[in-house]
C-alpha positions in Angstrom: -9.6 -13.8 24.3 -8.8 -17.6 24.6 -6.8 -19.0 22.2 -8.1 -22.0 20.0 -7.6 -25.3 20.2 -4.9 -26.9 18.6 -2.9 -23.1 18.9 0.2 -25.2 19.5 0.7 -27.4 16.5 -0.2 -24.2 14.2 2.4 -22.1 16.6 4.7 -24.9 15.5 3.6 -25.2 11.6 4.5 -21.6 11.5 7.7 -21.8 13.0 8.8 -24.5 11.0 7.4 -22.7 7.7 9.3 -20.0 8.2 12.5 -21.6 9.3 12.9 -23.2 5.1 13.2 -19.4 4.6 12.0 -17.3 1.3 9.4 -16.0 2.8 10.9 -12.3 3.5 8.4 -10.5 1.6 5.9 -12.0 3.4 7.0 -10.8 7.1 7.8 -7.8 7.0 8.0 -6.5 10.7 6.7 -2.9 11.2 10.4 -1.1 11.4 10.7 -2.3 7.7 7.5 -1.1 6.7 8.0 2.1 8.5 11.5 2.5 6.5 9.6 2.1 3.3 6.8 4.8 4.1 9.9 6.9 5.7 9.3 9.7 2.9 5.6 10.2 4.0 7.9 11.9 7.4 5.7 9.7 9.9 5.3 6.1 11.8 2.5 4.1 11.2 2.6 3.8 14.6 2.3 7.7 14.8 0.1 7.9 12.3 -2.9 5.7 13.6 -2.3 8.1 17.4 -2.7 11.1 14.8 -6.3 9.2 13.8 -7.2 8.4 17.8 -6.2 12.3 18.3 -8.9 13.3 15.7 -12.1 10.7 16.5 -12.8 7.8 18.2 -13.3 4.5 17.2 -10.3 4.3 14.3 -10.4 1.9 11.3 -6.8 0.6 10.0 -6.2 -1.3 7.0 -3.3 -3.0 5.4 -2.9 -3.4 1.6 -0.9 -6.4 1.3 -0.4 -7.8 4.6 1.6 -11.4 3.7 1.4 -13.1 7.0 0.3 -10.0 9.3 3.3 -9.1 11.2 3.1 -5.3 11.5 -1.0 -5.7 11.4 0.1 -7.3 14.5 2.2 -5.2 16.1 0.3 -2.0 15.8 -2.9 -4.3 17.1 -0.3 -5.0 20.3 0.7 -1.7 20.8 -3.2 -0.5 20.3 -4.8 -3.6 22.3 -6.3 -0.7 24.7 -7.4 1.9 22.2 -10.8 1.5 20.2 -9.1 0.2 17.0 -10.0 -1.9 14.9 -7.0 -3.5 12.2 -7.9 -5.4 8.5 -5.5 -6.6 6.3 -6.2 -7.8 2.4 -4.5 -10.7 0.3 -5.3 -11.5 -2.9 -4.9 -15.2 -2.1 -6.0 -17.4 1.1 -2.8 -19.5 1.4 -0.8 -20.9 5.1 -0.3 -19.8 7.0 -3.3 -17.6 7.6 -6.6 -18.4 5.9 -8.1 -16.8 8.8 -8.4 -14.1 11.4 -7.5 -16.7 14.2 -4.2 -17.6 12.5 -2.5 -14.4 13.5 -2.3 -15.4 16.8 -0.3 -18.3 15.9 1.9 -15.9 13.8 2.5 -13.5 16.4 3.4 -16.4 19.1 5.7 -18.3 16.3 7.5 -14.8 15.4 8.3 -13.5 19.2 5.6 -10.5 18.5 3.6 -10.8 21.7 5.0 -12.9 24.8 3.3 -16.1 24.7 2.2 -15.8 28.3 -0.1 -13.3 26.6 -0.9 -14.6 23.7 -4.9 -14.4 24.5 -4.8 -10.8 24.8 -4.5 -9.9 21.7 -7.5 -9.1 19.1 -6.4 -10.5 15.8 -7.1 -8.3 12.7 -9.8 -9.4 10.4 -8.2 -11.0 7.3 -9.9 -10.4 3.8 -8.8 -12.5 0.4 -9.5 -10.9 -2.8 -8.2 -8.1 -5.8 -7.5 -4.7 -3.9 -8.9 -2.6 -6.9 -12.5 -3.1 -5.5 -12.2 -2.8 -2.1 -15.0 -4.5 0.1 -15.7 -1.4 2.4 -18.3 1.8 2.2 -17.5 5.0 1.6 -16.1 7.5 4.3 -15.5 4.0 6.2 -11.1 4.0 7.7 -9.3 6.0 8.4 -5.9 5.3 8.1 -4.9 2.4 4.9 -1.2 1.5 3.9 0.4 -0.8 1.4 4.5 -1.0 1.0 4.9 -3.8 -1.2 1.1 -4.6 -3.1 0.8 -2.1 -5.6 4.1 -3.2 -7.8 2.3 -6.4 -8.5 -1.7 -4.9 -9.3 -1.8 -2.9 -13.1 -4.0 -0.6 -12.5 -2.4 0.9 -9.8 -4.3 4.6 -9.9 -7.5 2.0 -9.3 -6.2 1.5 -6.0 -5.8 4.6 -5.4 -9.3 5.8 -5.9 -10.5 3.2 -4.1 -8.5 4.3 -0.9 -9.9 7.6 -1.3 -13.5 6.7 -1.8 -13.5 4.5 1.8 -11.4 7.0 3.9 -13.1 9.0 6.4 -12.1 13.4 5.8 -9.4 13.8 7.9 -7.9 9.8 7.3 -4.5 9.2 5.0 -3.2 6.7 3.3 0.2 5.4 2.8 0.6 3.7 -0.6 4.1 3.1 -1.4 4.4 2.1 -5.1 8.1 1.5 -6.1 11.8 1.3 -5.6 14.2 4.0 -6.5 14.9 5.3 -10.0 11.3 6.4 -9.9 11.1 10.1 -10.4 11.8 10.9 -14.2 12.0 14.8 -15.3 9.1 16.3 -16.9 9.3 16.3 -20.9 8.9 14.2 -24.7 9.5 10.8 -23.9 12.9 9.4 -24.7 11.0 6.2 -26.7 7.7 5.7 -27.4 6.6 2.6 -25.8 8.4 2.9 -22.7 8.3 6.6 -22.5 11.3 7.6 -19.8 14.2 5.5 -19.1 14.0 6.1 -15.7 12.5 2.3 -13.9 9.1 3.8 -12.5 6.5 1.1 -11.6 4.0 4.7 -12.5 4.6 6.6 -15.3 2.3 9.8 -16.5 2.2 10.9 -20.0 0.1 13.0 -22.7 0.8 12.7 -26.0 4.1 11.0 -25.2 5.4 13.8 -22.9 5.9 12.7 -19.3 4.2 13.9 -16.6 5.8 13.5 -13.0 3.8 12.2 -10.3 4.2 14.6 -8.2 2.7 17.0 -10.4 0.0 15.3 -11.1 -1.8 14.5 -8.3 -0.9 17.1 -6.5 -3.3 19.0 -8.7 -5.6 16.1 -9.3 -6.5 15.7 -5.6 -8.2 19.4 -5.7 -9.8 20.8 -2.8 -11.1 17.6 -1.1 -7.7 15.9 -1.2 -4.3 16.6 -0.4 -2.0 13.8 -2.5 1.7 13.5 -2.6 4.0 11.6 -3.7 7.6 13.2 -1.4 11.0 13.1 -3.2 12.9 9.9 -2.0 14.5 6.4 -2.6 10.8 4.7 -2.7 7.5 6.3 -4.4 5.1 6.3 -2.0 1.7 8.3 -2.4 0.6 10.3 0.6 -2.9 10.6 0.4 -5.0 12.7 3.1 -9.0 13.4 2.4 -10.4 16.5 3.7 -14.1 16.2 3.2 -16.5 13.8 1.8 -16.8 11.9 -1.5 -14.3 10.4 -4.4 -11.3 11.0 -6.0 -10.7 11.5 -10.2 -8.0 11.1 -10.4 -8.1 12.1 -14.1 -6.1 9.0 -15.6 -6.7 6.4 -18.3 -4.5 3.1 -18.6 -2.6 2.8 -21.5 -2.2 -1.2 -22.0 -0.2 -0.5 -24.5 2.6 0.8 -22.6 1.5 -1.4 -19.1 4.0 -3.8 -19.4 5.8 -6.5 -16.7 9.0 -4.6 -15.6 11.0 -7.3 -16.9 10.9 -6.1 -20.6 12.0 -2.5 -19.2 16.0 -1.9 -20.3 17.2 -1.6 -16.9 20.0 1.0 -15.9 23.5 -0.7 -16.3 24.1 -1.9 -12.3 20.4 -2.7 -11.7 18.8 -5.7 -11.9 14.8 -6.5 -13.2 12.5 -6.8 -10.1 10.8 -10.3 -9.8 8.7 -11.2 -12.9 5.5 -10.4 -11.3 5.8 -6.6 -10.8 4.3 -4.3 -13.4 5.4 -0.8 -14.8 1.8 1.0 -15.1 1.2 3.7 -17.7 -2.0 6.1 -17.6 -2.3 9.5 -20.3 -3.8 11.7 -18.5 -7.8 12.8 -19.2 -7.1 15.4 -22.3 -10.1 17.1 -20.9 -8.9 18.6 -17.4 -4.9 19.5 -19.7 -6.0 23.3 -19.7 -6.8 23.7 -16.0 -3.6 21.1 -15.1 -1.5 23.6 -17.5 -2.9 26.7 -16.0 -2.4 25.6 -12.4 
């Protein structure tokens, strides 16, 4: 493709903005995102290649792409393959307001050689709330997110939406939060906070807390395999086996869904940014019998 008129000016504007600093969270490179998803045992390049081994063409989506560095790197690596890439941000902000702006980011951040920038097929970009994905059922092969879910109150709604949009054989790698998330099963240590662990996602049944991995492994049923592997970060790893939707059997508990700034952090650990939300869910009572008997 040919670069559009004004490309050089957009590249200069991106470089100037990036040089001011403060955009680290929106300019994470592929290696940084792979490190966040490392507990799943794969990289995004390997996960994309695995999908190419299953079918062609392949569709990949990033939820919360920021300025798009990781998407750009993947699009460049798979430029000769039948893979389409897309990203979702909540808001349309400079320097990325449209797909073509990613070519300026690619050159400004040295993600693609300047003399070859015309070979880049920029990913599609969309701007809306990820709790309702504007993708058809069974239309995506790989979905990943490394930052965004921590800011969303109804995190499970996003997981269910991603599961709906995955094709059979598709996979999703969704980072939820940081260290301290692996709370033990048992009575809640506090009727409001539920657990002393600073997990951004916590489940309970009548104030008996249930570990994420236990419930999601059960809730996936035969249609999905859902793992939350032990590790320094909470990452939900979803593989879809058959058409259909996921009902996670979880009901958002609005009383206990709170900004993390209200959570009493352990000594030596600071509160995350003010926008991070701790999402609490109640387990559906009608599924407790099957869960207990699993």
